[in-house]
N, C-alpha and C positions, 0 to 999 in steps of 0.2 A: 583654087590658086595654091600653087606649090609652096609649102612651108619648108620642106627639106627633102633632099634627094640622097639616099644612101647608095651603097653598092647594090643592094637587092630590093630595098623598099623605098617607097615614096610617101611622104606625108602630105595630104591635101587638106587645106583648110576649107571647111564648108561655108563659103561666102553666101550661098543660097539660103542657108538656114542656120541660125545660131540660137536655137531653142535652149541649148545648154552651152553657155559661153566656153569657148575653146574647142568645140566639136570639130573632129577631124576624121578623115579616113586614112588608114595606112594600107597600102596595097603593093602587090608584086604581080609579076607576070605568070606565076605558076597557077595551074588549073585546080589543084587539090592540096590539102594540107599534107597528105601522104608524100607529095613530091618535094617538100622542103627539106633542104640539107641542114645539118647542125649549124653551120655558120649563118644561115638565113634565120634560123630560130633565135640565135644569139643577137643578131642585128635587130630583129623585131623587138626583142626584150629591152634592148638599149633605147630604142625609139619610144617605146611605151613609157619607160621609166623617165625619159627626158620630158615627154608630154605631161606626165603627172607633176614633175618638178615645176615646169613652166606655169601650168594652170594653178598650181597651189601658190606659187609666188605672186602672180599677177591677179588672180581672182578669188584666192582663198577657198578653192574647191575642197569639199569634204571627202569625197571618195570618187571613184572612177569605174565606169563600166566599159567593157572591152568586149565587143560582140563580133563574131564571125558568122554572117548571115549571107549565104550565097544562093538562096531559093529563087530570088528574082531573075537571075541569069537564066535559069531554066524556063521560067514563066515567060520571060521576054524573048526567048529563043536567041540568046546571046551566048558567046563563048564565056564560060565562068572563069573568074580569076580569084585568087585568094585575097581577101581584103577584110579588114577589121574596122569597125565603127568605135571610135574613141569618144566616150561621152562623160565628161566631168559632171558630177552631181553636187548639189549645194543644199546644205541644211540651213534653214533660215534665210533672211534677206541679205543681199549683197548690194553694195553700191558699185556699179560698173559704168564708167563714162557718165557719171552724174545721173544715172537712172537707178531706180530701185529694182533689182531683179529678184524674183522668187522662183525657185524650183518647185512648182505646183504639186508635184507628186513624188517629192523626195522619199526615198526608201521603197519605191515601187518600181516595177518594170515600166519603163518610159512608153513601150508600145501598147501597153494595156489600154490606154486612152487615146492613142494617136488617131484612130478612125473617127472619133467624135469631135466635131468642131466646137462643141461646148465644153468638153473636158480636156482637150488636148492642151499640151504646154504651148504657150504663145511665144513667138519670136518677137521681142520688143525692140530690136535694134534696126535702125535705118541702114541703107546701103553704105552710107558714109561711115557710120559707127562700126559696121562690120569690117570695113577696110581698116579702121583704126585698131580694132581688136587683132586683126591679121598682122598689121605692122608691129604691134606690141609683142606678139608671140614670135614673129620672125626675128625681131631684134634680140629677144631673150633666148631663143633656141640655140643651144651650143652645138657646134659641129661634133659628131660622134666619131670616135676611132673605130675602124672596122678591123 
């Protein structure tokens, strides 16, 4: 679900998975980082900063991971496009929508345990709760100047 659309970048809320509340993808149409112009980098920085502000205000996130992983496009024989995974991380428990949320592997790379169904971070939110998280973020996200 689109959280924000800028001149070059789009922020998509990951309604299919909120293992890390506020998790989003920031994407553009360019195929490679080397294709980005200076104004595109500037807009990307503004979006990332705004996502940090929103997640800190709403969910009290401790820190943020921002990863550009394009391997799957090649594996899946798709046209690659530049995109970043925005992953807020949380030290200690948080109360989010009346649920106790715990970032099980805070301080570690989230993908280290992602292949193990026993050790992977769990998505504890229902579809309706994910829609509420989206609504909260959409309402809080400020339009950026480009």
